[in-house]
C-alpha positions in Angstrom: 6.4 -13.5 9.6 9.1 -11.3 11.0 8.1 -9.6 14.3 9.1 -6.1 15.7 12.0 -7.7 17.6 13.6 -9.0 14.4 17.0 -7.9 13.3 17.7 -5.8 10.3 19.3 -8.8 8.7 16.1 -10.8 9.2 14.0 -8.1 7.6 16.3 -7.7 4.7 16.2 -11.4 4.1 12.4 -11.3 4.2 12.4 -8.4 1.7 14.7 -10.4 -0.5 12.3 -13.3 -0.4 9.4 -11.0 -1.3 11.4 -9.8 -4.3 12.1 -13.3 -5.5 8.5 -14.3 -5.2 7.2 -11.3 -7.1 9.9 -12.0 -9.7 8.7 -15.5 -10.2 5.0 -14.7 -10.3 3.3 -15.7 -13.6 1.7 -12.3 -14.3 1.3 -8.8 -13.0 -1.8 -9.4 -10.9 -0.2 -12.4 -9.1 3.0 -10.3 -8.5 0.9 -7.5 -7.0 -1.0 -9.9 -4.8 2.2 -11.4 -3.6 3.7 -8.0 -2.9 0.7 -6.6 -0.8 0.1 -9.8 1.2 3.8 -10.4 1.9 4.6 -6.9 2.7 1.5 -6.5 5.0 2.6 -9.6 6.9 6.2 -8.4 7.2 5.2 -4.9 8.4 2.4 -6.3 10.6 0.1 -3.7 9.1 -3.6 -3.5 8.9 -3.6 -2.7 5.2 -1.0 -2.7 2.4 -2.1 -1.1 -0.9 -0.2 -0.5 -4.2 -1.3 2.5 -6.3 -0.5 3.0 -10.0 -0.2 6.5 -11.3 -2.4 7.8 -14.1 -0.4 10.8 -15.3 -2.9 12.1 -17.8 -5.7 12.2 -15.1 -3.2 13.3 -12.4 -4.5 10.5 -10.1 -3.3 7.4 -8.3 -5.5 4.4 -8.6 -5.6 1.3 -6.4 -3.9 -1.5 -8.3 -3.8 -4.1 -5.4 -4.7 -4.3 -1.8 -4.5 -6.6 1.2 -6.7 -5.4 4.0 -9.3 -3.4 2.0 -12.1 -4.9 0.0 -10.9 -6.0 -3.5 -13.9 -4.1 -4.9 -11.7 -1.0 -4.5 -9.1 -2.1 -6.9 -9.3 0.0 -10.1 -12.2 2.1 -8.5 -10.6 4.3 -5.8 -8.6 7.2 -7.2 -6.6 9.8 -5.2 -5.5 13.1 -6.8 -1.9 14.1 -7.0 -1.0 15.5 -3.6 -4.3 14.5 -2.0 -4.6 12.5 1.1 -1.8 10.3 2.5 -1.2 8.4 -0.7 -1.0 11.5 -2.7 1.3 13.3 -0.3 3.6 10.3 -0.1 3.7 10.1 -4.0 4.4 13.8 -4.3 7.2 13.8 -1.7 8.7 10.5 -2.9 9.5 9.8 0.7 8.0 7.4 3.3 5.7 8.7 5.9 5.5 7.2 9.3 2.5 8.2 11.3 1.2 6.6 14.5 -2.4 7.5 13.3 -3.6 9.0 10.1 -5.7 12.1 10.7 -9.3 11.4 9.2 -9.3 14.9 7.7 -6.1 14.2 5.8 -7.6 11.1 4.1 -11.2 12.3 3.9 -11.5 11.6 0.2 -10.0 8.2 0.5 -12.2 7.3 3.4 -15.4 8.5 1.7 -14.5 6.5 -1.5 -13.9 3.3 0.5 -16.3 3.5 3.4 -13.5 2.6 5.7 -12.9 4.1 9.1 -9.6 5.8 9.8 -6.4 3.6 10.1 -3.7 3.6 12.7 
C-alpha cells in the first residue's frame, strides 16, 4: 500500500500495477474486484465502488464494491445527476470532498442502509 507521504512516481507505479493486474484478470468480475480492492487500498479510502451506466433507464448501478456489502452489487441504482455518483458521472470530473453531505446522497444511503461517508 502507498501512504499519503508517497511520491507521485510511487503512486503512478502503483496505478500501473493495478492496470496490469486488471488486464490479466480471467474475467470481468475478477477484474472489477481487483480494481476496487486495489484502488481502495492505494487511496486509503473507506469504500471504492464502480458503477455501470444503464443508458436506457438513465441510471448508474453498482457493478463492484469494496467497503460496502456485496449484496448491493446490481441492486443499488442512482439516477443520472443524483447524489455524488450521479453528479460525478454528469460532470465527468473528479470530486474531492472532506465529507459527503448526507442530504446530497440521501437516495444512496436509503438504498444501502449505510451511514454517511467521509
